[in-house]
C-alpha positions in Angstrom: -23.6 -8.0 -6.6 -22.0 -10.4 -4.2 -19.3 -11.2 -6.7 -18.6 -7.5 -7.2 -18.4 -7.0 -3.4 -15.9 -9.8 -3.1 -13.7 -8.2 -5.8 -14.1 -4.9 -4.0 -13.0 -6.4 -0.7 -10.0 -8.1 -2.3 -9.0 -4.9 -4.1 -9.0 -2.9 -0.9 -6.8 -5.7 0.7 -4.3 -5.4 -2.2 -3.9 -1.6 -2.0 -4.1 -1.1 1.7 -0.6 -2.3 2.4 1.4 -1.7 5.5 2.2 2.0 4.8 -1.5 2.8 5.0 -1.9 0.9 8.3 1.0 2.8 9.8 -0.4 6.2 8.8 3.0 7.5 7.7 1.8 7.7 4.0 -1.4 9.5 5.0 0.6 12.0 7.1 3.1 12.8 4.3 0.7 12.6 1.3 -2.4 14.2 2.8 -2.4 15.6 6.4 0.7 17.6 5.8 -1.3 19.9 3.4 -3.8 20.8 6.1 -7.2 21.7 4.7 -6.0 21.1 1.2 -5.2 17.5 2.2 -9.0 16.9 2.2 -9.1 17.9 -1.5 -6.2 15.6 -2.1 -8.1 12.7 -0.4 -11.2 13.3 -2.5 -9.2 13.4 -5.8 -7.3 10.3 -4.8 -10.6 8.5 -3.9 -12.1 9.3 -7.2 -9.0 8.2 -9.1 -8.8 4.9 -7.2 -12.4 4.2 -8.2 -11.7 5.0 -11.8 -8.4 3.1 -12.1 -9.7 0.2 -10.0 -12.6 -0.1 -12.5 -10.2 -0.1 -15.4 -7.9 -2.7 -13.9 -10.5 -5.3 -13.1 -12.5 -4.7 -16.3 -9.3 -5.0 -18.4 -8.3 -8.2 -16.5 -11.7 -9.7 -17.2 -11.8 -8.7 -20.9 -8.3 -10.2 -21.5 -8.8 -13.3 -19.3 -5.6 -12.3 -17.6 -3.4 -15.0 -16.1 -0.2 -12.8 -15.9 0.1 -9.1 -15.7 3.0 -9.0 -18.1 0.8 -10.0 -21.1 -1.5 -7.1 -20.3 1.3 -4.6 -19.8 2.8 -5.3 -23.1 -0.6 -5.4 -24.9 -1.6 -1.9 -23.7 1.7 -0.1 -23.9 3.8 -1.8 -26.6 7.3 -3.4 -26.5 9.4 -0.4 -25.5 7.1 1.4 -23.0 6.0 -2.1 -21.8 9.6 -2.8 -20.8 9.9 0.5 -18.9 6.7 -0.2 -17.0 7.7 -3.8 -16.4 11.0 -2.7 -14.9 9.2 -0.1 -12.9 7.0 -2.8 -11.3 10.1 -4.8 -10.5 11.8 -1.8 -8.9 8.6 -1.2 -6.9 8.6 -4.7 -5.5 12.1 -4.5 -4.2 11.9 -0.9 -3.0 8.7 -1.3 -1.0 10.1 -4.5 0.4 12.9 -2.3 1.9 10.4 0.1 3.3 8.3 -2.7 4.9 11.4 -4.0 6.7 12.3 -0.5 7.9 8.7 -0.2 9.1 9.0 -3.4 11.2 12.0 -1.8 12.9 9.9 1.3 13.7 7.2 -0.8 15.4 9.7 -2.4 17.9 11.3 1.0 18.5 8.1 3.1 19.0 6.0 0.6 20.8 8.5 -1.4 22.9 11.6 0.8 23.1 13.8 -1.8 21.4 16.5 -1.1 18.8 15.0 -0.8 15.2 17.5 -3.4 14.0 15.9 -6.0 16.3 12.5 -5.6 14.6 14.1 -5.6 11.1 16.0 -8.8 11.8 12.9 -10.6 13.0 10.9 -9.5 10.0 13.4 -10.4 7.3 14.1 -13.8 9.0 10.4 -14.6 9.2 9.9 -13.5 5.6 12.8 -15.6 4.2 11.9 -18.7 6.2 8.2 -18.4 5.1 9.3 -18.4 1.4 11.8 -21.2 2.0 9.3 -23.4 3.8 6.4 -22.4 1.5 4.1 -21.7 4.4 1.0 -20.7 2.3 -1.5 -21.2 5.2 0.2 -18.5 7.2 -0.3 -16.0 4.4 -4.0 -17.0 4.1 -4.5 -16.4 7.8 -2.7 -13.1 7.8 -4.7 -11.8 4.8 -7.9 -12.1 6.9 -6.6 -9.4 9.2 -7.5 -6.6 6.7 -11.2 -6.3 7.8 -9.9 -6.1 11.4 -7.6 -3.2 10.4 -10.6 -1.4 8.8 -12.5 -1.7 12.1 -9.6 -0.4 14.0 -9.2 2.6 11.7 -12.9 3.4 12.0 -12.9 3.1 15.8 -9.7 5.2 16.2 -11.0 7.9 13.9 -14.3 8.2 15.9 -12.4 8.3 19.2 -9.9 10.9 17.9 -12.5 13.2 16.6 -14.5 13.1 19.8 -11.5 13.7 22.0 -9.8 16.6 20.1 -8.0 19.1 22.3 -7.7 21.7 19.6 -9.9 22.8 16.6 -8.8 22.0 13.0 -8.2 25.7 12.6 -5.6 25.6 15.4 -4.1 22.3 14.0 -3.8 23.6 10.4 -0.4 25.3 10.9 0.9 22.3 12.8 -0.2 20.0 10.0 1.6 22.1 7.4 4.8 21.8 9.4 4.9 18.1 8.8 7.1 16.4 6.2 5.4 16.2 2.8 6.2 13.7 0.0 5.5 16.2 -2.8 5.3 20.0 -3.0 1.6 20.3 -4.0 -1.6 18.7 -2.8 -2.9 17.8 -6.3 0.4 16.3 -7.3 0.4 14.4 -4.0 -3.0 12.9 -4.7 -2.0 11.7 -8.2 1.4 10.5 -7.0 -0.1 8.4 -4.2 -2.6 6.8 -6.6 0.1 6.0 -9.1 2.3 4.5 -6.2 -0.6 2.3 -5.0 -1.6 1.2 -8.5 2.0 0.3 -9.4 2.1 -2.0 -6.3 -1.5 -3.4 -6.7 -1.9 -3.6 -10.5 -0.4 -7.1 -11.1 -2.8 -8.7 -8.6 -5.8 -6.6 -9.5 -5.4 -7.6 -13.2 -5.2 -11.3 -12.4 -8.1 -10.9 -9.9 -10.2 -9.3 -12.7 -9.2 -12.2 -15.0 -10.9 -14.7 -12.7 -14.3 -13.0 -13.3 -15.9 -13.8 -16.7 -18.5 -11.0 -16.6 -16.6 -7.7 -17.2 -19.4 -5.6 -15.8 -19.2 -7.5 -12.5 -15.4 -7.1 -12.5 -15.6 -3.4 -13.3 -18.2 -2.7 -10.6 -16.0 -4.6 -8.1 -12.9 -2.5 -9.0 -15.0 0.7 -8.8 -16.4 -0.1 -5.4 -13.1 -1.3 -4.1 -11.4 2.0 -5.2 -14.1 4.1 -3.7 -14.0 2.0 -0.5 -10.3 2.6 -0.2 -10.9 6.3 -0.7 -13.3 6.2 2.3 -10.5 4.7 4.4 -8.1 7.4 3.3 -10.7 10.0 4.4 -11.1 8.4 7.8 -7.3 8.1 8.4 -6.8 11.7 7.2 -9.2 13.0 9.8 -7.8 10.8 12.5 -4.3 11.9 12.1 -5.2 15.6 11.5 -7.2 15.7 14.7 -4.2 14.7 16.8 -1.3 15.9 14.5 0.1 18.0 17.3 0.7 14.9 19.4 1.6 12.3 16.8 3.1 14.2 13.9 6.7 13.2 14.9 5.9 9.5 15.1 7.1 7.0 12.5 3.8 5.2 12.9 1.1 7.8 13.5 -1.8 5.2 13.6 0.0 3.2 16.2 0.6 6.3 18.2 -3.1 7.1 18.1 -4.0 3.6 19.2 -1.5 3.8 22.1 -2.9 7.1 23.1 -6.3 5.5 23.6 -5.0 2.5 25.5 -1.7 0.7 25.9 -3.5 -2.6 25.2 -5.0 -1.2 22.0 -1.5 0.0 21.1 -0.1 -3.5 21.4 -3.0 -4.9 19.4 -2.4 -2.3 16.7 1.3 -3.0 16.7 0.6 -6.7 16.1 -1.8 -5.9 13.3 0.6 -3.6 11.6 3.4 -6.1 12.0 1.3 -8.8 10.5 0.3 -6.7 7.5 4.0 -5.7 7.0 4.9 -9.4 7.1 2.1 -10.3 4.7 3.2 -7.6 2.2 6.9 -8.3 2.5 6.4 -12.1 1.8 4.4 -11.3 -1.3 7.0 -8.7 -2.5 10.1 -10.8 -1.9 8.4 -13.9 -3.5 7.2 -12.0 -6.6 10.5 -10.2 -7.0 12.6 -13.4 -6.7 10.2 -15.4 -9.0 10.7 -12.7 -11.7 14.3 -13.7 -12.0 14.6 -17.4 -10.8 12.4 -20.5 -11.2 10.6 -21.1 -7.9 11.6 -24.2 -5.8 15.1 -24.4 -7.2 18.4 -24.0 -5.3 19.2 -20.9 -7.2 15.8 -19.4 -6.2 16.5 -20.0 -2.5 20.0 -18.4 -2.8 18.5 -15.4 -4.6 15.8 -15.0 -1.9 18.5 -15.0 0.8 20.7 -12.5 -1.1 17.8 -10.2 -1.9 16.5 -10.3 1.6 20.0 -9.4 3.0 20.3 -6.5 0.6 16.8 -5.2 1.6 17.7 -5.6 5.2 20.8 -3.4 4.8 19.0 -0.7 2.9 16.3 -0.6 5.5 18.7 1.2 7.8 18.0 4.4 5.9 14.9 4.6 8.1 11.1 4.2 7.6 10.1 7.9 7.5 13.0 8.9 5.2 12.3 6.0 2.8 8.6 6.8 2.6 9.5 10.5 1.9 12.1 9.7 -0.7 11.3 6.4 -2.4 7.5 6.4 -2.5 7.3 9.6 -4.6 9.9 8.2 -7.1 7.7 5.1 -7.6 4.7 7.3 -7.8 6.2 9.3 -10.7 7.3 6.2 -12.5 3.9 4.6 -11.9 2.2 7.5 -13.8 3.4 5.6 -17.0 1.3 2.6 -16.0 -1.7 4.8 -15.1 -1.5 6.7 -18.4 -1.3 3.4 -20.3 -4.3 2.0 -18.5 -6.4 5.2 -19.2 -5.5 5.1 -22.9 -6.3 1.4 -23.0 -9.7 2.0 -21.5 -10.4 4.8 -24.0 -9.3 2.5 -26.9 -11.3 -0.3 -25.4 -8.4 -2.7 -25.6 -9.4 -6.4 -25.4 -13.1 -5.7 -26.1 -14.6 -8.2 -28.6 
């Protein structure tokens, strides 16, 4: 059971991402549907458990070392290419969103120009990859449990200090920007988005576990655990949506509402998670095209980082609203291929 719990914890760390930490995804995908947002959260949680189980079990069965082998094995040459390119697009696109999010932190919490935060983020990310500072990433990765504690604490405080009932807040919630036109589509799209981002690492993680039952149980628990975090964040943001609905980073606004010191702590945590995610995205994207450690690789990293920085000026909220659903729709191809592979029991001896 301990091995399963370790896989579950790692799976949550993979799919949490900085968009979850900021709360903007939760606001657009769930809270903006009011009461129906709860149904969306429950559907998403169940799907995360199911797809998480498929991913880690498939990785274990096929002894996965690289996600590319699995993608082509379960979807064939033509569809495999489409899914592979979708994953590549996801890496770069979400990198752009992460950089934009860093700008929003400095703007919302410290009143500085968003460009300042974006510049600091992309500089740190590029330097980390150039200098190969792996220890920094290991340290930052350990912040995920702290984020979970913050989310739980903020949710409890928000629910106990509500100024209005959920019935009164329902119309306000429905006025917020939504990523998709329907709550069920929103739940499915959000899961496909997160899976498109987390599948490569989840498959490799499952491949490190020889016992496929242990791996599958870990993926299931991790998916359901992430669903529980979605539920907490949904209630936290819903309970104060009249106060924080217009914020780029709703969870940061909630923390700041409790205490300015807690707001600064939350800003640091979100910035650290964005940094961690952005390094992983830029590194993976660049390594897909250039051999790591070469001069060409470094040049490619700089050029890609510069391009992502420029595109980040489209704004964090706008990028989440436009780009995330696109990735979600494309990610449905991967989700469908995984479900079919599970039914066919691909890789089972």
